[in-house]
BABA-949174 format. One record per residue (C-alpha): y, x, z; residue number from 1. Coordinates in steps of 0.02 Angstrom, whole numbers, plus 50000, padded with zeros to 5 digits. Layout:
# BABA-949174
      y      x      z   nr
      Y      X      Z  NUM
...
# end
This chain:
# BABA-949174
      y      x      z   nr
  48535  49811  50213    1
  48533  49695  50063    2
  48511  49536  50164    3
  48655  49425  50214    4
  48728  49507  50369    5
  48806  49360  50462    6
  48665  49360  50590    7
  48649  49549  50611    8
  48724  49623  50770    9
  48885  49701  50710   10
  48871  49858  50816   11
  48707  49895  50726   12
  48779  49850  50557   13
  48935  49959  50571   14
  48836  50112  50623   15
  48719  50090  50476   16
  48870  50063  50362   17
  48948  50226  50421   18
  48786  50321  50392   19
  48769  50247  50219   20
  48946  50293  50170   21
  48924  50470  50235   22
  48766  50490  50132   23
  48847  50418  49975   24
  49009  50518  49984   25
  48942  50683  50049   26
  48768  50694  49976   27
  48725  50578  49833   28
  48899  50584  49756   29
  49028  50721  49779   30
  49171  50637  49868   31
  49282  50790  49845   32
  49269  50798  49656   33
  49295  50609  49645   34
  49476  50647  49686   35
  49490  50726  49513   36
  49436  50578  49405   37
  49496  50400  49383   38
  49389  50260  49457   39
  49238  50270  49570   40
  49071  50285  49479   41
  49006  50108  49449   42
  48842  50154  49533   43
  48934  50208  49691   44
  49031  50045  49701   45
  48869  49949  49673   46
  48784  50039  49817   47
  48931  50013  49934   48
  48943  49828  49893   49
  48756  49812  49921   50
  48803  49828  50105   51
  48911  49671  50089   52
  49061  49742  50183   53
  49175  49601  50124   54
  49068  49472  50214   55
  49171  49511  50370   56
  49317  49417  50290   57
  49219  49263  50236   58
  49195  49109  50348   59
  49022  49081  50421   60
  48999  48915  50333   61
  49005  49008  50167   62
  48882  49144  50219   63
  49004  49269  50294   64
  49029  49339  50469   65
  49176  49228  50515   66
  49338  49324  50477   67
  49346  49417  50643   68
  49490  49541  50643   69
  49395  49667  50750   70
  49255  49676  50622   71
  49377  49686  50476   72
  49468  49833  50557   73
  49305  49922  50594   74
  49251  49906  50412   75
  49419  49975  50354   76
  49411  50119  50478   77
  49233  50164  50431   78
  49279  50166  50246   79
  49440  50266  50274   80
  49344  50400  50369   81
  49251  50441  50208   82
  49374  50382  50076   83
  49551  50314  50093   84
  49544  50237  49917   85
  49385  50144  49965   86
  49468  50078  50123   87
  49619  50020  50025   88
  49505  49936  49898   89
  49419  49840  50038   90
  49587  49807  50123   91
  49659  49729  49966   92
  49509  49613  49956   93
  49512  49569  50141   94
  49696  49548  50182   95
  49770  49501  50014   96
  49635  49388  49944   97
  49494  49333  50059   98
  49595  49296  50216   99
  49731  49194  50128  100
  49597  49101  50029  101
  49501  49065  50190  102
  49660  48998  50270  103
  49746  48908  50127  104
  49616  48879  49991  105
  49545  48709  49947  106
  49363  48686  50004  107
  49285  48668  49832  108
  49369  48828  49772  109
  49326  48921  49933  110
  49143  48877  49915  111
  49133  48933  49734  112
  49233  49094  49756  113
  49155  49151  49919  114
  48983  49127  49843  115
  49030  49250  49707  116
  49083  49378  49838  117
  48923  49358  49940  118
  48799  49349  49797  119
  48880  49441  49651  120
  48989  49574  49735  121
  49151  49501  49667  122
  49322  49573  49706  123
  49495  49498  49718  124
  49677  49546  49735  125
  49854  49481  49748  126
  49989  49481  49614  127
  50169  49478  49677  128
  50262  49633  49617  129
  50364  49631  49456  130
  50454  49774  49369  131
  50629  49713  49405  132
  50589  49635  49574  133
  50485  49752  49682  134
  50528  49712  49862  135
  50641  49571  49801  136
  50495  49451  49781  137
  50601  49294  49800  138
  50679  49329  49630  139
  50515  49347  49535  140
  50519  49278  49358  141
  50336  49230  49337  142
  50345  49042  49314  143
  50231  48891  49308  144
  50235  48713  49243  145
  50121  48571  49292  146
  50048  48466  49150  147
  49905  48341  49159  148
  49823  48412  49315  149
  49839  48593  49259  150
  49958  48731  49305  151
  50018  48840  49161  152
  50078  49011  49223  153
  50169  49144  49123  154
  50244  49310  49173  155
  50213  49494  49201  156
  50158  49586  49358  157
  50129  49771  49394  158
  50065  49894  49524  159
  49930  49775  49584  160
  49783  49872  49656  161
  49621  49834  49558  162
  49719  49790  49400  163
  49594  49756  49263  164
  49449  49768  49386  165
  49462  49618  49504  166
  49362  49460  49466  167
  49487  49345  49554  168
  49674  49350  49584  169
  49799  49261  49691  170
  49947  49244  49574  171
  50122  49203  49637  172
  50246  49106  49531  173
  50399  48995  49541  174
  50408  48821  49465  175
  50507  48798  49304  176
  50641  48666  49322  177
  50699  48547  49186  178
  50868  48635  49179  179
  50784  48799  49134  180
  50801  48876  49305  181
  50666  48920  49430  182
  50632  48843  49600  183
  50674  48950  49752  184
  50503  48926  49831  185
  50347  49021  49781  186
  50173  48952  49750  187
  50003  49038  49750  188
  49863  49007  49625  189
  49684  49070  49614  190
  49637  49136  49443  191
  49458  49173  49390  192
  49450  49314  49264  193
  49287  49267  49180  194
  49346  49092  49137  195
  49432  49048  48975  196
  49620  49031  48991  197
  49618  49115  49163  198
  49590  49296  49113  199
  49732  49416  49158  200
  49723  49578  49056  201
  49793  49745  49111  202
  49891  49795  48956  203
  49941  49968  49017  204
  49865  50080  49150  205
  49978  50189  49256  206
  49938  50371  49287  207
  49956  50354  49474  208
  49991  50515  49571  209
  49851  50483  49695  210
  49722  50349  49737  211
  49634  50388  49574  212
  49491  50271  49615  213
  49603  50117  49610  214
  49671  50056  49443  215
  49855  50009  49435  216
  49953  49949  49284  217
  50046  49810  49194  218
  49966  49637  49194  219
  50016  49505  49067  220
  49995  49328  49134  221
  49973  49179  49019  222
  49846  49068  49104  223
  49805  48887  49144  224
  49718  48842  49308  225
  49661  48672  49374  226
  49759  48593  49516  227
  49627  48629  49649  228
  49658  48816  49624  229
  49832  48803  49698  230
  49837  48858  49880  231
  49880  48723  50005  232
  50054  48751  50075  233
  50083  48692  50254  234
  50273  48707  50249  235
  50338  48820  50110  236
  50262  48947  49994  237
  50382  49078  50060  238
  50311  49053  50234  239
  50135  49067  50163  240
  50185  49232  50082  241
  50260  49298  50244  242
  50104  49246  50341  243
  49995  49337  50214  244
  50099  49496  50202  245
  50127  49508  50389  246
  49940  49487  50422  247
  49905  49625  50296  248
  50031  49741  50380  249
  49958  49702  50550  250
  49789  49763  50488  251
  49851  49931  50422  252
  49795  50017  50585  253
  49614  49993  50532  254
  49639  50103  50379  255
  49752  50221  50474  256
  49631  50248  50617  257
  49483  50300  50510  258
  49593  50410  50400  259
  49677  50500  50546  260
  49513  50522  50641  261
  49436  50610  50489  262
  49586  50726  50475  263
  49578  50759  50662  264
  49392  50800  50657  265
  49413  50912  50504  266
  49563  51003  50578  267
  49483  51034  50747  268
  49324  51100  50666  269
  49423  51213  50549  270
  49535  51281  50687  271
  49385  51319  50797  272
  49295  51412  50658  273
  49439  51500  50570  274
  49477  51673  50642  275
  49649  51753  50630  276
  49662  51928  50703  277
  49493  51904  50783  278
  49537  51744  50876  279
  49511  51561  50828  280
  49661  51468  50759  281
  49644  51342  50899  282
  49696  51471  51028  283
  49869  51487  50948  284
  50000  51384  51040  285
  50085  51309  50887  286
  49914  51256  50819  287
  49873  51171  50983  288
  50035  51074  50967  289
  49995  51022  50789  290
  49820  50961  50835  291
  49893  50866  50983  292
  50012  50775  50865  293
  49864  50712  50763  294
  49780  50658  50925  295
  49937  50562  50972  296
  49931  50477  50801  297
  49749  50431  50832  298
  49794  50358  51002  299
  49941  50257  50936  300
  49830  50185  50799  301
  49701  50138  50929  302
  49830  50039  51027  303
  49888  49952  50870  304
  49710  49901  50826  305
  49694  49811  50993  306
  49858  49720  50962  307
  49804  49673  50786  308
  49641  49598  50850  309
  49739  49490  50971  310
  49878  49439  50851  311
  49823  49433  50669  312
  49675  49313  50654  313
  49687  49179  50520  314
  49698  49051  50659  315
  49869  49126  50701  316
  50033  49097  50609  317
  50111  49269  50592  318
  50249  49219  50470  319
  50382  49247  50604  320
  50305  49405  50674  321
  50410  49519  50564  322
  50458  49648  50696  323
  50278  49678  50751  324
  50208  49678  50574  325
  50343  49798  50514  326
  50315  49914  50663  327
  50128  49928  50633  328
  50142  49956  50447  329
  50285  50082  50453  330
  50225  50182  50603  331
  50044  50191  50548  332
  50087  50250  50372  333
  50212  50379  50438  334
  50077  50443  50557  335
  49954  50453  50412  336
  50074  50559  50310  337
  50120  50671  50457  338
  49937  50698  50500  339
  49897  50741  50319  340
  50041  50865  50312  341
  49982  50950  50471  342
  49801  50955  50413  343
  49848  51032  50247  344
  49955  51164  50331  345
  49816  51209  50452  346
  49690  51220  50310  347
  49797  51352  50225  348
  49773  51390  50040  349
  49611  51291  50031  350
  49706  51133  50079  351
  49814  51145  49925  352
  49676  51081  49812  353
  49648  50906  49750  354
  49462  50926  49780  355
  49490  50970  49964  356
  49495  50833  50095  357
  49671  50876  50155  358
  49750  50902  49984  359
  49678  50739  49921  360
  49726  50648  50081  361
  49907  50702  50066  362
  49935  50623  49896  363
  49822  50473  49930  364
  49914  50419  50087  365
  50091  50446  50020  366
  50109  50277  49932  367
  50063  50187  50094  368
  50242  50223  50150  369
  50305  50131  49996  370
  50196  49982  49952  371
  50202  49818  50048  372
  50382  49859  50092  373
  50454  50035  50093  374
  50464  50105  50269  375
  50653  50129  50261  376
  50672  49944  50225  377
  50552  49897  50365  378
  50637  50007  50495  379
  50803  49931  50444  380
  50732  49757  50467  381
  50661  49805  50638  382
  50833  49866  50694  383
  50922  49714  50624  384
  50801  49598  50712  385
  50826  49683  50881  386
  51015  49699  50861  387
  51023  49513  50824  388
  50933  49478  50988  389
  51049  49599  51078  390
  51203  49508  51013  391
  51132  49344  51076  392
  51117  49416  51251  393
  51283  49510  51235  394
  51194  49674  51270  395
  51255  49834  51185  396
  51144  49964  51270  397
  50977  49990  51185  398
  50882  50045  51341  399
  50942  49899  51447  400
  50889  49776  51313  401
  50719  49854  51282  402
  50684  49856  51469  403
  50685  49666  51464  404
  50608  49642  51291  405
  50428  49578  51290  406
  50358  49712  51175  407
  50441  49859  51267  408
  50459  49805  51448  409
  50319  49921  51505  410
  50358  50071  51394  411
  50549  50081  51394  412
  50557  50163  51566  413
  50462  50314  51502  414
  50608  50357  51387  415
  50764  50308  51484  416
  50882  50445  51428  417
  50821  50448  51247  418
  50855  50261  51230  419
  51025  50267  51313  420
  51126  50220  51160  421
  51274  50102  51151  422
  51269  50012  50985  423
  51414  49919  50906  424
  51423  49807  50754  425
  51476  49945  50634  426
  51313  50042  50625  427
  51281  50123  50456  428
  51117  50082  50371  429
  51058  50262  50389  430
  51076  50242  50578  431
  50992  50072  50574  432
  50839  50164  50508  433
  50848  50284  50657  434
  50865  50140  50779  435
  50720  50052  50695  436
  50612  50208  50713  437
  50657  50223  50897  438
  50615  50041  50932  439
  50452  50058  50834  440
  50402  50210  50938  441
  50430  50119  51102  442
  50338  49962  51045  443
  50192  50069  50984  444
  50180  50162  51148  445
  50172  49997  51243  446
  50017  49953  51142  447
  49941  50117  51205  448
  49986  50078  51385  449
  49890  49915  51369  450
  49728  50008  51324  451
  49646  49978  51493  452
  49529  50123  51535  453
  49577  50228  51382  454
  49572  50419  51393  455
  49718  50465  51507  456
  49738  50639  51430  457
  49763  50562  51258  458
  49890  50441  51331  459
  49988  50586  51407  460
  49981  50683  51243  461
  50048  50527  51157  462
  50187  50503  51285  463
  50249  50679  51257  464
  50238  50660  51068  465
  50338  50498  51070  466
  50464  50576  51190  467
  50490  50721  51068  468
  50514  50602  50921  469
  50637  50493  51017  470
  50737  50645  51072  471
  50752  50698  50889  472
  50805  50523  50833  473
  50931  50514  50977  474
  51006  50680  50924  475
  51018  50626  50742  476
  51103  50464  50792  477
  51233  50557  50896  478
  51280  50677  50755  479
  51374  50531  50676  480
  51319  50586  50503  481
  51429  50501  50372  482
  51406  50612  50219  483
  51401  50533  50047  484
  51348  50613  49883  485
  51480  50661  49754  486
  51449  50621  49572  487
  51552  50765  49503  488
  51460  50894  49607  489
  51469  51026  49469  490
  51657  51048  49493  491
  51689  51219  49571  492
  51505  51237  49617  493
  51440  51366  49494  494
  51401  51518  49602  495
  51416  51639  49455  496
  51608  51625  49450  497
  51636  51668  49633  498
# end
């Protein structure tokens, strides 16, 4: 499938893509042992990119398939089924480079860059994070000055996926002011690594705990780019950044779905084959419950994919869609980690190996709960957003508010007693996280309810799983936990003297 794929029926293309990935990861190359070494083999990447998977995120006028969210999610899911690092690699390119370039890039730059992706298998990424300003992006210190039609950018970034490997970068920076300070707003610039004065070297590579195939490290920026390589800002650069990051979070279900489906298929097969005391594992009640939890995760991800298709196209402005974007990102990544934990436990001793699908999956999916906003921060923001709306309507009861809220009006009634919480203005942050998780569960289940014609048994499994989670969160909230750590904990705490 080396031809341009914009005119190929996508249902045919995606099935061929899945077959190709299965052959590459399970036959030609050993996908299990690749979890033990840094970087994918160059030949493997070459063969994958021969299929032109990134064409789904390139406009038709530049030889791509037209940036259709449904196709982007299917590519991510297909990749994640065989390799989560591969899916993340493609996701970085799609959501953090190609889509923002397609929406905000200047035409001459779009044409030149997209041609490189279509014809020469180029890759791109996004540079935001700095050592002292992780989630606090608005205080980044990377700065730029404009001189004679060029932008001169200096700074340091780290933990960018594809560090040292991407051909193009979107680099974020703040303008240097004459008084020595930096502007509050943020601007985005395209850098082209093979051009003089635009190369960004990775000066130190991190020994990441998982995701061995993706290079991460410290990137030193001292570049000069022409003015046409600055992204076009419609209002502010901060809004552009929110639109980009929210769109990326809204597309996490694509990666999550393929990843969870693989763990589900592997776990079901193992539990059918593995005998304990002469009976298959799958006949044990607790094992049935564990498998059902992964099936609920699969169902929730399916509902989120439908919502993402409707909401996250580049023709939409998702800058203000913080609650929905945070829900999808946080819930999907928590479901990925929970599914990996269950799968490893069911696999027994074999699962505790880095060259086993479940052991590798556990460490590979863990950072998903941290990057692009740690989940604790996102759940807090979800709760704060809803509580702000509740204050406007002078409502203090969570259930009564969610019953009338657009994203939960169909699902809230399934969990009446679990959502019956009266919330005042003195909620501790630890309880804001619980409230955020509860709201995220109810929003996610509404996406499932809107899957017209979906498997009703899976929907019922999911309802019971969400009910169980909400009951646990409700109980934690009502314990009124207010413990704080003590710094002098060693005082009178040495057991040997008692």
